[in-house]
N, C-alpha and C positions, 0 to 999 in steps of 0.2 A: 645533460642539462634538461630539466623537466620542461615539457611543452605546455603552453596554456592557450586558451581560445581568445582571439581578439575581441575587444568590447563591441565593435560594430557588428561582428558576426553574431554575438550573443544577443544584442538588441534586436536584430532582424529575426532571429529564431524565436524570441519571446513574443514578438508580434504575430507569429503564425498561429499560436494557440493561447491567447490571453485567458487567464483563469481568475475567477472571482467567486468568493463565498457569499458576497453580499446579496446576490440574486438567487441563492439556493432556496427553492420553495420549502415551506414548512411541512407540507403534506407530501407523502410519497406518491409515486405513480401507483394507482390501484389496479391490480390485475384481476379480472373477473374469473378467469379459468386458468389455473396453474398449468394445465396440460396444453393450453393453446394461447400463448400470449398474442394478442391482436397486433395488427400493423400499427394502429394508432397508439397503443400502449408502448410498443417498442420504440416508435418514433419519438415519443415524449421522453422516454428514458435516455435515448441517444442524445437528444437535444440538451438535456440537463447535464449529462456527462461531459459533453463538449464545452459547455459554458462554465460549469462549476468544478469539473474534475472528478465528479462522482454523481451518482444518482441513487436515490432510495426507491425501492419497489416493495409494494405490500401484497402479499398473498394471503389466502385464508389459512390460518395456522394448521388446521387439520389436514391440509393437502401437502404440507411441506415434506420434502425428502430429496434424495439424490437426484431423482428424475426432475424435480422442480428446478434445480440448479442447471441441469443440462438443457431443459426446455427453454429457460431464460437465455442461456448462452447461445443457443441455436437461433432464437428470435432476434438477438442482438448482433448476430453474425460474428461472434467471437472466435469461431473455429473450435476444434477439439480441445478439451482440457489438456494442459501440459503438465507432465509429471517430471520434476527435476531429477537428473541422474542420481543425485544424492539419496533419493528415496527408493532407489532400486538396487543399491549395493548390498553386498554381503547377505544375499538371500532375503532382504527385506522387500516386501511387496506392498506398494502404496496404491490405493484406489485412485481413480481419476478425480473423484470428488472426496476430499479428505474430511474426516470428522474431527472437530475440536471439542473435546469434552474430557473432564477429569474423571478417571475411574473411581469407583467407590473405595477400592483398596489400592493405594499407591504402590508402585513397584520401582525398583532402582533404575530400570532400563527405560523408563518412560521418556517420551519426547519432552524437551525442556520447556515447551510452550503449549503444544497441542493437548497434552495430557496432565497439565497442572493448573492450579488456580492462581498462580502468580501473575502479576501485571507484566505487560510487555511494552517497552518504550517505543517511541516512533521509529519506524523502519519501512523499507520497501521490500516486497516479497522477491524471493530468488537470491538467496545468500551467495551462492557460488556462480550464478549466471552474470555475464557482463551487464553493465548499465544499459538499460533500454531493451533488453531481450524480452523480459516478461512485461507486456504492455498493460494488461488489465487483470483484475482479480474480482471474484464474486464471493461475498460472505452472506450466508443465509442463516438467520436465527430460527432454530426449531423450538428452542425453549430457553428461558432465562433462569439463572440461579436465584438463590434466596436474597442475595445482597451483592452489590458491586457489579463488575463487568461492564463498566461504562466504556464506550468506544470514543476515540478521538482521532481527528484528522488534521493535518497541517498542510496548508497551501504553500509548499516549498517553491513552486513555480513563481507565484506572485511575490513572495518574500524575497526571492533571489532577484527579481526584477527591480525591487526597491533598492536592494543592496548595490546592484549594478549602477543605478542612478546616483547613489550617494557616495559610494566608495568603489569605483571600478577596479582598483588594484586588489581589494579584498575579494570581490566577486571572481575576478580572473584567477586568483590563487586557488580557489576551490575547484577549478577545472583542471588542475594539475593531475596527471596520472600518478597514482600511488598515494594521494592524500587521504583516501578512505580505504580502510582494510576491514573486510568482513570475513569472519571465520565461522566455519560450521562446527557445531557441537553435538551433532546427532548422528546416529547410525555408525558410531565408531570412527567418524571422520574428524580430522583436524585440518582439512584443506582450507585455504584462504583465497579470497579474490581481492586484488588490489587495483584500484582505478580511481577515476575522478568522481566527485560528488555531483557535478553538473557538466553536461557536454552537449554539443550540437551534433545531432544525428539527422542526416537529410536536411530538412529545413526547420526542424523542431528543437527547442530546448528540452533536454531530458534531464530529470532530477533524480537523485538518489540520496536524499538526506536521511541518514540512519544514526541513531544514538542509543541503540539497544545494548544489552550487556555484552554481546559478542562483537560489537563494532568498535573500531579504534581509528582515531584520527591521527595522522602522522604529518604534522605541519613541518617537520624537519625535512620532509621529502620534496618540498616545493622551493622555488627560487626565493620567495619572500615569506618566511615563516611568520613574521609580525603581521603582515597583511592577512594571511590565512587565519591567524588568531582573531583578528578583528572581524573577519567574515563569520567565523563560528560564534563569536559572542553576539553579533547582530542576529543570527538565526536563533540562538538560544533565547534571546529576548523576544523575537518575533513569534516563537512557538508557545509562549505563555498564555494561559487562559485569559480571555478578555481581549486578546489581539484579534484584529480583523482576519488574520491568517489562520486562526485556530477555531475549531468547532468541537463540541463534546455533546454526545447524545447516547441514549441507551436504545439499542435495537430492540424493537418489540417482537414478540413471537410472530413468525410469518413474514418478517421484514428482511429484505436483502439490501445490501449496498454493493453497487458496481463501482469499482474504483479505478482511476487511471494511475497505474503503478509507476508512470513516468512523469507525473506532475505533482502528486500528493503523497505524503507519508501517513502511516496510520499506526495506531496502537490501542491498548486497552488497559483499564485499571484491574487490580486484583479482584477476585470475587470469592464468594462463599456459596456452596451448595447447601441445600437443606432437604428434609424429608419431602419427597415428591417434587422437589425443585432443583433439577440439575441442569446447568447451562450446557447447551449443545449447539454448536454452529457447524455449518458445512462450508467448505471452501474449494474453489477451483481457480486455477491460474490459466492465463491465455496469452498467446503470442500475437493477438490482434487487438485493436481497439474496437468498440462498438461501431457498427456500420461497415465492418470489414477493413478498417483502416490500419 
């Protein structure tokens, strides 16, 4: 019999880390020196992250590189970058800070998202890690392509809070183990992770709303498949452009986003590179929230 989380426990966990996009500042936190993020700059980024589920940070584009990501992570007390075991199998060696950029000449063995120009639907990072393991992610834009490459984020935490208020049975169904199946398609792996899409860990609500090409929802794995279907339809509507739970923007060169991988989902639109215009982002994953949480 699949187990679900009681509504009262879910409500209490939601109140621990309420999340709103409505108060997200239009301007990013400006960092004067990429080599030394000040205490005031870090504190502002942490405050925004806690309130909004993400924070935008602006560096001077000419200073951007792997060191920039690591300096930011250190200033925010994120701990060392985490490299998923998937990226170290079969002799593949992944750096602590990954590069996301399509090569000029495509190859058959490329990463399905890091090395292509295709869009990527909403997801949380850490395909094979259990829900809540990877707590935060940093994406730094070093350069943008000629066209496209828009970023979008979805406030799954707040959307789920509304679902719990309006349809507790539907919300509860999405906490069932096995309702979400995530499968790896990289580095020769076909491993899968099955788990809930929402869970209470400690005193926090942890979210893992994923609808990318490699994700699958198994409503038949829950006690009330009809309720689970209602929950997914509600979230599908809540994620649409124009919803208070959805934001879209294009990361400017030198701009980084620090995301709460346990509260929001993110994705990107497809893009096109051009002469002298190649999109390149740097990414690191972390097992802590900013402020060492």
